[in-house]
C-alpha positions as CSV (number, residue, x, y, z in Angstrom):
1,M,91.0,112.2,101.1
2,K,87.7,111.6,102.9
3,D,85.8,113.5,100.2
4,Q,86.5,110.7,97.7
5,Q,83.7,108.4,96.6
6,T,83.6,105.4,98.9
7,K,85.1,102.3,97.3
8,N,84.6,98.6,97.9
9,I,88.1,97.3,98.4
10,G,89.2,93.7,98.6
11,L,92.7,93.1,100.1
12,V,94.8,90.0,99.8
13,T,97.8,89.7,102.2
14,F,99.3,87.3,104.8
15,H,96.6,88.2,107.4
16,N,96.0,84.8,109.0
17,V,99.4,83.9,110.2
18,Y,100.6,83.4,113.8
19,N,103.2,86.2,113.8
20,Y,102.9,89.8,115.0
21,G,104.2,91.4,111.8
22,G,101.7,89.7,109.6
23,V,98.5,90.6,111.5
24,L,99.7,94.1,112.4
25,Q,100.6,95.1,108.9
26,A,97.2,93.8,107.7
27,Y,95.5,95.9,110.4
28,G,97.7,99.0,109.5
29,L,96.6,98.9,105.9
30,C,92.9,98.3,106.7
31,R,92.9,101.2,109.2
32,A,94.7,103.5,106.8
33,L,91.8,102.9,104.4
34,E,89.0,102.8,106.9
35,T,87.2,105.7,105.2
36,H,86.4,103.2,102.4
37,N,84.7,99.8,102.6
38,I,87.8,97.6,102.9
39,E,87.8,94.0,103.8
40,C,90.6,91.4,103.9
41,I,89.7,88.5,101.6
42,D,89.9,85.5,103.9
43,Y,92.1,83.4,101.5
44,Q,93.4,80.2,103.2
45,Q,96.5,79.7,101.1
46,Q,97.3,76.0,101.2
47,D,100.9,76.2,102.2
48,L,100.3,78.8,104.9
49,D,97.3,76.8,106.0
50,L,99.4,73.6,106.3
51,K,101.9,75.6,108.4
52,Y,99.5,77.3,110.7
53,N,96.4,75.0,111.0
54,H,96.0,72.7,114.0
55,K,93.9,69.9,112.8
56,L,94.2,66.7,114.8
57,Y,95.2,65.0,111.5
58,D,96.1,66.5,108.2
59,G,96.5,64.2,105.2
60,R,99.0,66.6,103.6
61,R,101.4,65.7,106.5
62,S,103.3,62.5,106.9
63,L,102.5,60.2,109.8
64,K,105.7,61.4,111.5
65,Q,104.8,65.0,110.9
66,N,101.3,64.5,112.3
67,A,102.6,62.8,115.4
68,K,105.1,65.6,116.0
69,H,102.4,68.2,115.5
70,F,100.1,66.4,117.9
71,V,102.7,66.3,120.7
72,K,103.7,69.9,120.2
73,H,100.2,71.5,120.0
74,F,97.9,69.1,121.9
75,I,100.2,67.7,124.5
76,L,102.9,70.3,125.2
77,K,100.5,73.1,124.0
78,K,103.4,75.2,122.6
79,G,102.3,78.6,121.5
80,V,98.6,77.9,122.0
81,K,97.9,81.0,124.2
82,K,99.8,83.3,121.8
83,E,97.9,81.9,118.8
84,N,94.6,82.2,120.5
85,K,95.3,85.9,121.2
86,I,96.3,86.4,117.6
87,K,93.0,84.8,116.5
88,E,91.1,87.1,118.8
89,F,92.9,90.1,117.4
90,I,92.1,89.1,113.8
91,T,88.4,88.6,114.7
92,E,88.2,92.0,116.5
93,Y,90.4,94.3,114.5
94,I,90.7,93.0,110.9
95,P,87.6,93.3,108.7
96,L,87.3,89.9,107.0
97,S,85.2,88.8,104.0
98,K,82.1,86.8,105.0
99,G,83.5,83.6,103.4
100,S,86.8,81.8,103.6
101,Y,88.3,80.6,100.3
102,K,90.8,77.9,99.5
103,N,91.7,78.5,95.8
104,L,91.7,81.0,93.0
105,T,88.3,79.9,91.7
106,E,86.5,80.4,95.0
107,V,88.1,83.8,95.4
108,D,87.1,84.8,91.9
109,V,83.5,83.8,92.3
110,N,83.2,85.8,95.5
111,S,85.0,89.0,94.3
112,K,82.5,90.6,92.0
113,Q,81.5,93.3,94.5
114,Y,84.9,95.0,94.6
115,D,85.7,98.2,92.9
116,V,89.4,97.9,93.8
117,L,91.7,95.0,94.5
118,I,94.9,95.4,96.5
119,S,97.7,92.9,96.9
120,G,99.0,94.0,100.2
121,S,102.3,94.0,102.0
122,D,104.4,91.2,103.5
123,Q,106.3,88.7,101.4
124,I,103.3,87.7,99.2
125,W,105.5,87.5,96.1
126,N,108.1,85.3,97.7
127,P,107.6,81.7,96.3
128,Q,109.3,80.4,99.5
129,F,106.1,81.0,101.4
130,T,103.7,79.8,98.7
131,G,104.8,76.3,97.8
132,G,107.8,77.2,95.6
133,K,105.8,79.2,93.0
134,L,104.0,82.5,92.8
135,D,100.4,82.3,93.9
136,P,98.0,83.9,91.3
137,V,95.6,85.1,94.1
138,Y,98.4,87.3,95.5
139,L,98.9,88.6,91.9
140,L,95.1,89.5,91.7
141,A,94.4,87.1,88.9
142,F,90.7,87.3,89.7
143,G,87.8,89.8,89.6
144,N,86.2,91.4,86.6
145,D,87.8,93.6,83.9
146,R,86.6,96.9,85.3
147,V,88.2,96.5,88.7
148,K,91.2,98.6,89.6
149,R,94.2,96.5,90.7
150,L,97.1,97.9,92.7
151,S,99.8,96.6,95.0
152,Y,100.7,98.3,98.3
153,A,104.2,97.6,99.7
154,S,104.2,94.0,98.3
155,S,107.5,92.2,99.0
156,A,109.5,89.2,97.8
157,G,112.0,89.4,100.7
158,A,115.5,88.6,99.4
159,H,114.1,86.3,96.6
160,K,115.6,86.7,93.2
161,F,113.2,85.9,90.4
162,A,114.1,83.3,87.8
163,N,112.9,83.6,84.2
164,G,109.6,81.7,84.7
165,D,108.7,84.0,87.6
166,R,109.6,87.0,85.6
167,K,107.2,86.0,82.8
168,T,104.4,85.4,85.4
169,L,105.0,88.8,87.0
170,T,105.1,90.6,83.7
171,A,101.8,89.0,82.6
172,S,100.1,89.6,86.0
173,L,101.4,93.1,86.9
174,G,100.5,94.3,83.4
175,A,96.9,94.4,84.6
176,Y,97.7,96.6,87.6
177,K,96.9,100.3,87.5
178,N,99.6,101.1,90.1
179,I,102.4,99.1,91.6
180,S,104.2,99.9,94.9
181,V,106.7,97.7,96.7
182,R,108.3,97.7,100.2
183,E,111.9,97.5,99.2
184,Q,114.1,99.2,96.6
185,F,115.6,95.7,96.0
186,L,112.3,94.5,94.5
187,K,111.8,97.7,92.5
188,D,115.2,97.3,91.0
189,Q,114.4,93.7,90.0
190,I,111.0,94.5,88.4
191,S,112.6,97.3,86.4
192,T,114.9,94.8,84.7
193,F,112.0,93.0,83.0
194,M,109.1,95.4,83.0
195,D,108.7,98.9,81.7
196,K,106.3,100.0,84.4
197,D,106.5,102.7,87.1
198,V,107.1,101.1,90.5
199,Q,107.0,103.2,93.7
200,V,108.7,102.3,97.0
201,V,106.4,102.9,99.9
202,V,106.5,102.3,103.7
203,D,105.3,99.1,105.3
204,P,101.6,99.4,106.5
205,T,102.7,99.4,110.1
206,L,104.4,102.8,109.4
207,L,101.2,104.3,107.9
208,L,100.0,104.7,111.5
209,T,101.5,107.1,114.1
210,G,102.5,106.1,117.6
211,E,99.3,107.8,118.8
212,Q,97.2,105.6,116.5
213,W,98.9,102.4,117.6
214,R,98.4,103.3,121.3
215,T,94.7,103.3,120.8
216,I,94.8,99.5,120.6
217,A,97.8,98.8,122.9
218,K,97.0,96.7,126.0
219,P,99.3,96.2,129.0
220,L,100.3,92.7,130.1
221,S,98.2,91.0,132.7
222,R,101.3,89.9,134.5
223,E,103.9,92.1,136.2
224,I,107.2,92.8,134.5
225,P,110.0,95.2,135.4
226,K,109.1,98.9,134.8
227,D,112.5,99.6,133.3
228,Y,113.6,97.0,130.7
229,V,115.5,96.3,127.5
230,L,113.2,94.5,125.1
231,I,114.5,91.7,122.8
232,Y,112.4,90.5,119.9
233,T,113.8,87.8,117.7
234,F,112.5,84.8,115.9
235,D,115.6,82.7,116.2
236,N,117.1,83.4,119.7
237,N,119.9,85.3,118.0
238,S,122.9,85.3,120.3
239,V,124.1,88.7,119.2
240,C,120.6,90.1,120.2
241,I,120.7,88.4,123.6
242,N,124.3,89.4,124.5
243,L,123.9,93.0,123.3
244,A,120.6,93.4,125.3
245,K,122.3,92.0,128.4
246,D,125.2,94.4,128.0
247,I,122.9,97.4,127.5
248,A,120.7,96.4,130.4
249,K,123.7,96.2,132.7
250,K,124.9,99.7,131.7
251,L,121.4,101.1,132.1
252,G,120.7,99.3,135.3
253,C,117.6,97.6,134.1
254,K,116.2,94.1,133.3
255,V,116.0,92.1,130.0
256,V,112.5,91.2,128.7
257,F,112.3,88.7,125.9
258,I,109.4,88.2,123.5
259,S,110.0,84.7,122.3
260,S,108.2,81.5,121.1
261,K,111.0,79.4,122.6
262,K,111.6,79.1,126.3
263,Q,114.8,80.8,127.5
264,K,117.1,79.6,130.2
265,A,116.9,81.6,133.4
266,D,120.5,82.7,133.1
267,L,120.0,84.3,129.7
268,V,117.2,86.8,130.4
269,D,115.2,88.1,133.3
270,V,111.7,87.7,131.8
271,C,110.7,85.5,128.9
272,L,107.2,86.1,127.4
273,E,105.9,83.3,125.3
274,D,102.2,84.2,125.1
275,V,102.1,87.8,124.1
276,G,99.2,89.0,122.0
277,P,99.4,91.7,119.2
278,N,97.9,94.4,121.5
279,E,100.5,93.5,124.2
280,F,103.3,93.4,121.7
281,I,102.6,97.1,120.8
282,W,102.5,98.0,124.5
283,L,105.8,96.3,125.2
284,F,107.6,98.3,122.4
285,D,106.0,101.5,123.5
286,N,107.1,101.1,127.1
287,A,110.6,99.7,126.5
288,R,113.6,101.7,127.4
289,F,115.7,100.1,124.7
290,V,115.0,97.6,122.0
291,V,117.3,95.0,120.4
292,T,115.8,93.0,117.5
293,N,116.6,91.3,114.2
294,S,113.0,91.5,113.0
295,F,111.8,93.9,110.4
296,H,108.6,94.7,112.3
297,G,110.6,94.9,115.5
298,T,112.5,97.6,113.8
299,T,109.4,99.4,112.5
300,F,107.8,99.6,115.9
301,S,111.1,100.8,117.4
302,L,110.9,103.7,114.9
303,I,107.2,104.3,115.4
304,F,107.7,104.8,119.2
305,Q,111.1,106.5,118.7
306,K,113.0,104.1,120.8
307,N,116.7,103.7,121.2
308,F,117.4,100.5,119.4
309,Y,119.7,98.2,117.5
310,S,118.6,96.0,114.6
311,I,120.9,93.0,114.0
312,Y,121.8,92.3,110.4
313,K,120.2,89.1,108.9
314,N,122.2,87.5,106.1
315,S,119.1,85.7,104.9
316,N,117.1,88.9,104.3
317,P,118.9,92.2,105.0
318,Y,117.2,94.4,102.4
319,R,114.0,95.4,104.0
320,V,115.6,96.7,107.2
321,L,118.6,98.1,105.3
322,N,116.5,100.0,102.8
323,L,114.3,101.5,105.5
324,L,117.1,102.6,107.8
325,E,119.1,104.1,104.9
326,V,116.1,106.2,103.9
327,L,115.8,107.6,107.4
328,G,119.5,108.2,107.9
329,L,119.7,105.5,110.6
330,K,121.9,103.0,108.9
331,D,124.3,102.9,111.8
332,R,121.5,101.2,113.9
333,L,121.8,98.1,111.7
334,I,124.8,96.1,113.0
335,K,126.4,92.7,112.3
336,N,128.3,92.5,115.6
337,T,129.1,94.6,118.6
338,D,132.9,94.9,117.9
339,D,132.7,98.5,116.7
340,L,130.1,99.9,119.0
341,A,131.3,102.8,121.2
342,D,128.6,104.0,123.6
343,V,125.7,101.5,123.0
344,T,123.4,103.5,125.3
345,A,123.8,106.9,123.4
346,P,120.3,108.1,122.6
347,I,119.1,108.5,119.0
348,D,118.3,112.0,117.9
349,Y,115.0,111.5,116.1
350,T,114.6,115.1,114.8
351,I,115.6,114.3,111.2
352,P,114.5,110.6,111.1
353,S,111.0,111.6,112.4
354,K,110.6,114.3,109.8
355,L,111.8,111.9,107.0
356,L,109.4,109.2,108.3
357,S,106.5,111.6,108.3
358,E,107.2,112.6,104.8
359,R,107.5,109.0,103.6
360,R,104.2,108.2,105.4
361,E,102.4,111.1,103.7
362,D,103.8,110.1,100.3
363,S,102.7,106.5,100.8
364,I,99.2,107.6,101.9
365,K,98.9,109.9,98.9
366,F,99.9,107.0,96.7
367,L,97.1,104.9,98.2
368,F,94.4,107.4,97.8
369,D,95.5,108.7,94.4
370,S,95.5,105.1,93.2
371,L,91.8,104.7,94.3
């Protein structure tokens, strides 16, 4: 792979978001292609920018929304430390384009140097995140005619495309040399309206081994219990919390919660609101057990071969379900705790580890063959 001619690669993905999965998947793909000149095109998608920017006043928000945002960010300073750590991570670890661009025209004008364009992972083809419609930048509707276009592990989450979206995808993806997606669910959808080969590949976080992730892991600056059950959830899911407490009691250890929302003292032993991406990796690596309802919480549990349970999310079950089915670990995805026997029984990773390695190798081969 390293003998290939070096390519200039432009990547578009959700890289500038204040969540761990977004920045870590962007890092994973850039590192997997570090033998080439890859950079993440710093596209400031307007709907994501509205969600994540912290301007004192933004005309796109109502007066009430601006007031709420001012109180939350500037007075209560909710999530400020975490967001600063994520910004620092992006600056240090993700190779960004020299300019930042706000629309398709700006991206197009500044993309002539690329030999290859990649629409990366995360839910970049889910209109829910891009203002209710597909964003042409994430469909690589820019660049010159000679450039190679490919997708790597692009996702639409649980979104089902309407006829208008199907026409847009057919026109845009027709210019792609190779297409890969993250979930079988999306491949099956595309196959109903396009006669084009689509490959299912692993999420970029899974392109790197545990050893590779440990090279950027950093321990917390504060002390936490040495033996802990880790919870990672966006929505303070009660099944996650109750199951983690039950497991911790049986294992004789504490419960550590990565959360953006403060927990009551009687729910968990330690609540961490300002964890950076490097610390996030370290917490997973050092946990005795993980309980999560996050896709990337599940991927890092697999990377570090943890005992874990992933709680089923009705809103978007496919990405976790597809992944665990492939690895023969579907029983680790649960809806409730009614049917669990011995929750502390260790996972035998002999076969899943072999299957994951094979999937990783196939996905890396897809990437380099596409170049």
